[in-house]
One Martini backbone bead per residue (centre of mass of N, CA, C, O) as a GRO file, in nm:
protein
   79
    1UNK     BB    1   8.921  -4.940 -23.255
    2UNK     BB    2   8.987  -5.056 -23.598
    3UNK     BB    3   9.126  -5.372 -23.735
    4UNK     BB    4   9.396  -5.541 -23.853
    5UNK     BB    5   9.599  -5.788 -23.749
    6UNK     BB    6   9.951  -5.809 -23.785
    7UNK     BB    7  10.036  -5.851 -23.471
    8UNK     BB    8  10.152  -6.049 -23.189
    9UNK     BB    9  10.249  -5.944 -22.870
   10UNK     BB   10  10.477  -6.054 -22.595
   11UNK     BB   11  10.497  -6.058 -22.253
   12UNK     BB   12  10.470  -6.142 -21.934
   13UNK     BB   13  10.225  -5.906 -21.883
   14UNK     BB   14  10.185  -5.835 -22.201
   15UNK     BB   15   9.965  -5.770 -22.471
   16UNK     BB   16   9.965  -5.719 -22.840
   17UNK     BB   17   9.775  -5.551 -23.088
   18UNK     BB   18   9.884  -5.498 -23.412
   19UNK     BB   19   9.787  -5.244 -23.680
   20UNK     BB   20  10.099  -5.196 -23.762
   21UNK     BB   21  10.369  -5.047 -23.794
   22UNK     BB   22  10.615  -4.939 -23.644
   23UNK     BB   23  10.552  -4.607 -23.520
   24UNK     BB   24  10.263  -4.591 -23.716
   25UNK     BB   25  10.080  -4.747 -23.564
   26UNK     BB   26   9.865  -4.948 -23.366
   27UNK     BB   27   9.751  -5.054 -23.030
   28UNK     BB   28   9.664  -5.321 -22.809
   29UNK     BB   29   9.656  -5.346 -22.450
   30UNK     BB   30   9.706  -5.634 -22.223
   31UNK     BB   31   9.665  -5.857 -21.985
   32UNK     BB   32   9.654  -6.184 -21.880
   33UNK     BB   33   9.346  -6.214 -21.830
   34UNK     BB   34   9.268  -6.152 -22.125
   35UNK     BB   35   9.439  -6.367 -22.263
   36UNK     BB   36   9.306  -6.612 -22.124
   37UNK     BB   37   9.023  -6.555 -22.239
   38UNK     BB   38   9.103  -6.591 -22.535
   39UNK     BB   39   9.202  -6.883 -22.507
   40UNK     BB   40   8.924  -6.999 -22.413
   41UNK     BB   41   8.810  -6.913 -22.711
   42UNK     BB   42   9.069  -7.017 -22.913
   43UNK     BB   43   9.297  -6.817 -22.915
   44UNK     BB   44   9.592  -6.716 -23.092
   45UNK     BB   45   9.854  -6.572 -23.235
   46UNK     BB   46   9.783  -6.698 -23.516
   47UNK     BB   47   9.459  -6.652 -23.528
   48UNK     BB   48   9.464  -6.334 -23.492
   49UNK     BB   49   9.594  -6.298 -23.743
   50UNK     BB   50   9.394  -6.089 -23.961
   51UNK     BB   51   9.190  -5.991 -23.779
   52UNK     BB   52   8.891  -5.818 -23.730
   53UNK     BB   53   8.889  -5.554 -23.487
   54UNK     BB   54   8.736  -5.419 -23.189
   55UNK     BB   55   8.841  -5.165 -22.957
   56UNK     BB   56   8.809  -5.084 -22.607
   57UNK     BB   57   8.940  -4.792 -22.427
   58UNK     BB   58   9.228  -4.639 -22.325
   59UNK     BB   59   9.397  -4.379 -22.439
   60UNK     BB   60   9.750  -4.384 -22.550
   61UNK     BB   61   9.986  -4.174 -22.617
   62UNK     BB   62  10.223  -4.235 -22.882
   63UNK     BB   63  10.479  -4.475 -22.979
   64UNK     BB   64  10.240  -4.605 -23.032
   65UNK     BB   65   9.932  -4.596 -23.038
   66UNK     BB   66   9.708  -4.672 -22.753
   67UNK     BB   67   9.495  -4.929 -22.620
   68UNK     BB   68   9.357  -4.993 -22.306
   69UNK     BB   69   9.266  -5.315 -22.193
   70UNK     BB   70   9.044  -5.472 -21.925
   71UNK     BB   71   8.846  -5.650 -22.120
   72UNK     BB   72   8.726  -5.890 -22.332
   73UNK     BB   73   8.458  -5.725 -22.408
   74UNK     BB   74   8.646  -5.499 -22.569
   75UNK     BB   75   8.659  -5.738 -22.783
   76UNK     BB   76   8.565  -5.733 -23.129
   77UNK     BB   77   8.458  -5.937 -23.389
   78UNK     BB   78   8.455  -5.896 -23.712
   79UNK     BB   79   8.289  -5.979 -24.038
   0.00000   0.00000   0.00000
């Protein structure tokens, strides 16, 4: 999946990169180890917003459609 991040959501255990409005967009979900790796690279919830990214992972259908990411290398920043 590739697109511009509209919003970054977080719970205690999971972070979400949301690519559209609730219920009609898609998102990428990942655990704290991936989030910490992004932080080490200098990314924050504010700086991720608006970035064009490509994510690879396991597709999980539902509302919204979701890609489950298990490694930071599965997130690529497009130019």
